[in-house]
C-alpha positions in Angstrom: 126.7 132.3 80.1 124.4 129.3 80.8 124.5 127.7 84.2 124.5 124.1 85.1 122.1 123.2 87.9 122.1 119.8 89.6 120.3 118.3 92.6 122.3 116.2 95.0 121.2 114.2 98.0 121.9 116.3 101.1 120.6 113.9 103.8 118.7 110.6 104.0 115.0 111.0 104.7 113.2 109.5 107.6 109.7 108.7 106.5 108.3 110.9 103.7 111.2 112.9 102.1 111.4 116.6 102.5 112.8 119.2 100.2 115.6 119.8 102.8 116.9 116.3 102.0 118.1 117.6 98.6 120.5 120.5 97.7 120.7 122.5 94.5 124.2 123.1 93.2 125.2 125.4 90.4 128.3 125.8 88.2 129.5 125.9 84.7 127.9 123.8 82.0 130.0 120.6 81.4 131.8 120.1 78.1 131.5 117.1 75.7 134.8 115.3 75.8 136.1 112.9 73.2 133.4 110.3 72.5 130.8 112.2 74.5 127.7 114.2 73.8 126.3 117.2 75.7 122.5 117.5 76.1 120.3 120.2 77.5 117.6 118.5 79.6 114.0 119.2 78.5 112.1 116.9 80.9 112.9 115.0 84.0 110.8 112.2 85.4 110.1 111.4 89.1 109.3 107.8 89.9 108.5 105.7 93.0 111.7 103.6 92.7 113.7 106.7 93.5 112.6 106.5 97.1 114.5 103.2 97.4 117.6 104.7 95.9 117.9 107.2 98.7 117.8 104.6 101.5 121.1 103.4 102.9 120.1 99.8 102.2 121.0 97.1 99.7 118.7 96.9 96.7 118.9 96.1 93.0 121.0 99.2 92.5 123.4 100.9 94.9 122.0 103.8 96.9 122.7 107.4 96.0 125.4 108.6 98.4 125.3 111.9 100.4 126.5 114.6 98.1 126.0 112.6 94.9 123.8 113.6 92.0 120.2 112.3 92.3 119.5 109.6 89.9 116.6 109.5 87.4 115.6 109.6 83.8 115.4 112.5 81.5 114.9 113.6 77.9 117.3 116.1 76.4 118.3 117.8 73.2 121.9 117.3 72.0 123.7 120.6 71.8 127.2 119.4 71.1 128.6 116.0 70.2 132.0 114.3 69.8 130.2 110.9 69.5 129.5 109.7 65.9 126.2 108.1 67.0 124.6 111.4 68.0 124.3 114.8 66.3 123.3 118.2 67.6 119.5 118.5 67.5 119.0 114.8 68.3 116.5 114.2 71.1 117.8 111.6 73.5 116.5 109.7 76.6 118.5 108.1 79.3 119.5 108.2 83.0 120.5 111.8 83.0 120.1 112.4 86.7 118.4 115.5 88.3 120.3 118.2 86.4 119.9 120.8 83.6 122.6 119.4 81.3 124.4 116.0 80.9 127.7 115.1 79.3 127.7 111.4 78.6 129.4 108.8 76.4 125.8 107.8 75.3 125.8 104.3 76.7 122.3 103.5 77.7 120.8 106.4 75.8 118.4 106.2 72.9 117.3 108.6 70.2 113.6 109.7 70.5 111.5 110.2 67.4 109.6 113.4 67.9 107.1 112.5 65.1 105.6 109.6 67.1 104.4 111.6 70.0 105.5 114.5 72.3 109.0 113.8 73.4 107.9 113.8 77.0 106.2 110.4 76.4 109.7 108.8 76.2 109.6 109.0 80.0 106.1 107.6 80.2 103.9 105.6 77.9 106.8 105.2 75.3 109.4 104.7 78.0 110.2 102.9 81.2 106.6 103.0 82.6 105.1 101.8 79.4 107.6 98.9 79.2 107.0 98.1 82.8 103.2 97.8 82.2 103.7 95.8 79.0 106.1 93.1 80.3 104.8 93.1 83.8 101.3 92.3 82.7 101.8 90.2 79.6 104.9 88.2 80.5 104.6 88.0 84.3 100.8 88.2 84.8 100.0 86.2 81.6 96.3 87.3 81.3 93.9 85.3 79.2 90.7 86.7 77.6 87.8 86.5 79.9 89.8 86.7 83.1 89.7 89.4 85.8 92.7 91.7 86.2 93.0 93.8 89.4 95.4 96.7 89.3 96.5 98.7 92.5 98.0 102.1 92.0 95.8 102.1 88.9 95.8 105.9 88.2 99.6 106.1 88.1 101.9 106.1 85.1 102.2 102.2 85.1 98.9 101.1 86.5 96.8 103.2 84.1 98.6 101.5 81.2 98.3 98.0 82.7 94.5 98.3 82.9 94.3 99.4 79.3 96.5 96.5 78.1 94.3 94.2 80.1 91.3 95.4 78.1 93.2 94.9 74.9 93.8 91.3 75.8 90.0 90.8 76.5 90.0 90.9 80.3 87.7 92.4 82.8 89.7 95.1 84.5 89.2 96.6 88.0 91.4 99.4 89.4 92.2 100.7 92.9 93.2 104.4 93.3 93.2 107.1 96.0 90.7 109.6 94.8 87.2 109.6 93.3 88.3 111.7 90.3 91.0 109.2 89.6 88.5 106.4 89.6 86.2 108.3 87.2 89.2 108.8 84.9 89.9 105.1 84.9 86.3 104.0 84.1 85.0 106.9 82.0 88.2 107.6 79.9 90.5 104.6 80.1 87.8 101.8 79.8 88.3 100.1 83.2 85.2 98.0 84.0 85.2 99.2 87.6 87.3 101.1 90.1 87.2 102.1 93.8 88.8 104.7 96.1 90.6 102.8 98.8 90.6 105.9 101.0 86.8 105.8 101.3 86.3 102.0 101.6 86.5 100.3 105.0 86.4 96.7 104.0 88.6 96.0 101.0 87.7 92.3 100.7 84.0 93.1 100.6 84.5 95.7 97.9 86.6 93.3 95.9 83.9 90.6 96.1 81.4 93.2 94.8 83.5 94.4 91.9 85.2 91.1 91.1 82.2 88.6 91.4 84.2 85.9 89.5 87.3 86.4 91.7 90.7 87.7 90.6 92.9 85.9 88.1 95.7 88.4 87.7 96.7 91.0 90.3 99.2 93.7 89.3 100.6 95.0 92.5 102.0 98.5 92.8 101.3 99.2 96.5 101.6 96.2 98.8 100.2 96.5 102.4 96.6 95.8 103.4 95.3 96.2 99.9 97.5 93.4 98.7 96.5 91.3 101.7 92.8 91.6 100.6 93.5 91.0 97.0 95.4 87.7 97.7 92.5 86.4 99.7 90.2 86.9 96.7 92.4 85.2 94.1 91.1 82.4 92.0 92.9 79.0 91.6 96.1 79.3 89.6 96.0 83.1 89.9 99.1 85.1 89.1 100.4 88.1 91.0 102.8 90.5 89.2 104.7 92.4 91.9 105.9 95.8 90.4 106.1 97.9 93.5 105.2 98.2 97.2 104.8 102.0 97.5 102.7 101.8 100.7 105.8 100.9 102.6 108.5 103.0 100.8 108.5 105.7 103.5 108.2 103.3 106.5 111.1 103.2 108.8 110.1 99.7 110.0 108.4 97.0 107.9 104.7 96.5 108.6 103.6 93.3 110.3 100.9 91.8 108.1 98.9 88.6 108.1 100.5 85.4 106.9 98.9 84.6 103.6 101.0 81.8 102.1 98.2 79.2 102.8 96.3 80.9 100.0 99.1 80.1 97.7 98.9 76.4 98.6 95.2 76.0 98.5 94.7 78.0 95.3 98.1 77.2 93.7 98.9 80.9 93.3 102.1 82.2 91.7 103.7 85.6 92.7 106.7 87.0 90.9 108.5 90.2 91.4 110.2 91.8 88.4 112.3 94.7 87.2 111.7 96.2 83.8 115.5 95.7 83.2 114.9 92.0 83.2 113.4 92.5 79.7 116.1 94.8 78.3 116.8 92.7 75.2 113.1 93.0 74.3 112.7 96.8 74.7 112.4 97.4 71.0 109.5 94.9 70.8 107.7 96.5 73.7 108.2 100.1 72.4 107.0 99.1 68.9 103.8 97.6 70.3 103.1 100.4 72.7 103.6 103.0 69.9 101.3 101.0 67.6 98.5 100.8 70.2 98.9 104.5 70.9 98.7 105.4 67.2 95.6 103.1 66.8 93.9 104.9 69.7 93.9 101.8 71.9 95.9 103.5 74.6 95.4 106.9 76.3 97.8 108.6 78.8 97.9 111.7 81.0 100.9 113.7 81.9 101.1 116.1 84.9 103.8 118.7 84.8 105.7 120.9 87.3 108.0 123.5 85.8 111.6 124.5 86.4 114.7 122.6 87.6 114.1 124.0 91.1 110.8 122.1 91.4 112.1 118.6 91.0 112.2 117.6 94.7 108.7 119.1 95.2 107.4 117.1 92.2 109.0 113.9 93.6 107.4 114.4 97.0 104.0 115.1 95.4 104.2 111.9 93.4 105.0 109.9 96.5 102.0 111.5 98.2 99.8 110.4 95.3 99.0 113.9 94.1 99.5 112.9 90.4 97.2 111.3 87.9 99.2 109.5 85.2 102.8 110.4 84.7 104.5 113.1 86.8 107.1 115.1 85.0 109.1 118.3 85.4 109.6 120.5 82.4 113.1 121.9 82.6 113.5 123.7 79.3 111.6 124.3 76.0 
């Protein structure tokens, strides 16, 4: 008989999460009730936002409580259905949580077309990270041909796509990442004009002046902290800052004290806007169509990094937070 495995939050982490903060529970596979479908999970995603969900603090979504199922997205195959919108064999994507099977009424789930690309991409380039890059750069950052776009966290699932979309729009694109091999991937394979390893650079502002000689028009911020302080100081007049994440501070128990930079906003008339991909929910079909078209045309490339087995989800999550991934970090749960 098949077993249902699920990861719950065992304790709230202090600083970087540890595997002991999570507990694997096992039991019988749930059944699809009236109006529900039952799916076997094939892939689970681990993403930076999940760190905020395990803090006991108010955010855009309520925190996961101790003993509750860890939240996150997944792709699964429908194995039973009492929902007329889904049939056995359908591939679906949604907020499955960290588990091996999900019984759901299907709200918030979508069918995935396996003919477009590997179904794992529904959690990456053709899923939430792809939509985040698409709307976060084009709608929030509003790049114009000939401008300079700077991307922090540029070798991650979102940042790597932001830079490529910037190139499609005719911009000069500079990336910041945490390893030399990541920077080579950005410039040699993805078409970034330049990139640097922040771990080997002592003076961020000097490096930005070198790589962005015409200043920065659009800054797509995934990291916050001292990198963002330096980027803001090098922005051009009427520059736009698209704030996607602040991963440099996600594991901090106390907020960092940084320089006060709002005078740059006055002098250069800058605009900074934080956003959530859910802000653009009504336009998801548009974004997915365009990302799929660019992918099929060879204008976008992506990389997936896998761990294997439901028991590896917390380890993959921690590795992602430590920056060990290049591109999208996923856990393959079943074939």
